C-alpha positions as CSV (number, residue, x, y, z in Angstrom):
1,M,-56.3,168.9,46.1
2,R,-57.2,172.6,47.6
3,L,-54.0,173.7,48.1
4,A,-53.3,172.0,45.1
5,S,-56.0,174.0,42.7
6,L,-54.8,177.0,44.5
7,A,-51.4,177.3,43.8
8,A,-52.0,177.2,40.1
9,L,-54.6,180.1,40.4
10,A,-51.9,181.4,42.1
11,G,-48.5,181.0,39.6
12,G,-47.8,177.9,40.6
13,A,-45.1,177.3,41.4
14,A,-45.9,179.9,43.4
15,A,-45.5,179.3,47.4
16,L,-48.8,179.5,49.4
17,I,-48.5,181.6,52.2
18,A,-51.1,182.7,55.6
19,P,-51.0,186.4,55.9
20,P,-49.1,187.5,58.8
21,V,-50.6,186.9,62.6
22,S,-50.9,191.6,62.8
23,V,-52.7,191.7,59.8
24,R,-55.4,188.5,60.8
25,R,-59.0,190.1,62.2
26,P,-59.6,188.8,65.5
27,T,-62.7,188.1,66.2
28,S,-64.8,189.5,68.2
29,V,-66.6,188.5,71.1
30,L,-69.4,188.6,72.2
31,R,-70.9,189.7,75.5
32,A,-74.9,188.7,76.8
33,D,-74.4,192.5,78.1
34,W,-75.5,195.4,75.6
35,Q,-79.1,197.0,76.2
36,R,-80.6,198.2,73.3
37,Y,-81.8,201.9,73.6
38,E,-84.2,204.5,71.8
39,D,-82.6,208.0,70.9
40,A,-85.7,210.0,72.7
41,A,-85.1,212.9,69.8
42,S,-84.7,210.5,66.6
43,G,-86.3,207.3,67.5
44,D,-82.9,205.2,67.4
45,P,-81.4,203.0,67.8
46,Y,-78.6,202.3,70.0
47,W,-76.4,199.5,72.1
48,H,-74.8,200.4,76.1
49,D,-72.5,198.4,77.5
50,A,-72.9,198.8,81.5
51,E,-70.0,197.0,81.9
52,T,-67.5,199.6,80.0
53,G,-69.7,201.6,79.3
54,A,-69.1,201.8,75.9
55,T,-72.0,203.1,73.6
56,T,-72.4,202.8,69.9
57,W,-75.5,203.3,66.4
58,D,-74.0,200.0,65.3
59,D,-76.1,196.5,66.7
60,P,-73.5,195.2,68.5
61,T,-74.7,191.3,68.2
62,T,-75.0,191.7,64.1
63,P,-72.1,189.0,63.0
64,V,-69.1,191.3,62.0
65,V,-68.4,189.8,58.1
66,D,-64.3,189.6,57.2
67,P,-63.5,191.6,53.7
68,Y,-60.3,189.0,53.8
69,A,-61.0,186.2,54.2
70,D,-61.7,184.8,51.1
71,W,-57.9,186.4,50.6
72,Q,-54.7,183.4,50.2
73,A,-51.4,184.8,50.4
74,A,-48.4,183.8,48.0
75,V,-44.7,184.3,47.0
76,D,-43.5,185.2,43.8
77,P,-41.5,183.3,42.5
78,T,-39.5,185.5,40.5
79,S,-39.5,188.7,43.0
80,G,-39.7,186.8,46.6
81,G,-42.0,189.3,47.1
82,T,-45.7,188.6,48.8
83,Y,-48.6,189.2,47.1
84,Y,-52.9,188.5,47.7
85,Y,-54.8,186.8,45.2
86,T,-58.8,185.6,45.3
87,A,-60.5,182.7,43.4
88,D,-62.4,184.9,41.3
89,G,-59.2,186.2,40.3
90,R,-58.6,189.6,42.0
91,T,-55.1,190.8,43.5
92,S,-53.3,192.7,45.6
93,W,-48.9,193.5,46.2
94,D,-51.0,195.3,49.4
95,W,-52.1,193.7,52.8
96,P,-54.3,194.6,53.3
97,P,-55.6,194.8,50.0
98,V,-56.5,197.6,47.7
99,E,-59.2,196.8,44.9
100,A,-59.1,198.9,42.9
101,P,-61.9,201.4,41.7
102,A,-64.2,200.9,39.1
103,A,-63.0,202.4,35.8
104,A,-65.1,206.3,34.9
105,P,-67.3,205.4,31.9
106,A,-66.5,206.3,28.5
107,A,-66.9,209.6,27.6
108,A,-70.2,209.3,25.4
109,A,-68.6,210.0,21.1
110,A,-68.9,213.2,20.0
111,P,-70.9,213.3,16.6
112,A,-69.4,213.2,13.9
113,A,-69.7,216.7,11.6
114,S,-71.8,216.5,9.2
115,D,-71.0,218.1,5.7
116,A,-73.8,220.1,4.2
């Protein structure tokens, strides 16, 4: 049922495909050997992995949210090209999807010159 609704959303006759393996983001494996420390100069926390010697300012225990999880791939029946779309109507020919920048606010209308 869900595939049918996705196919309808993607243009009906479009073939649904999975994004290529090479562009899928791997699930990160979190090991328990990260230790939290505090930077003496700034007081900011940082983490150190004693096994690898790696350090990071970003908490490695925080789950990473995949920004592409809601994107689906389909093949355009006319061109044969692969495009990507979401259930909320976003589309892109590129992977990873490139979001269009927000439109700049329209310039304020110039006041009309008065006839005096």
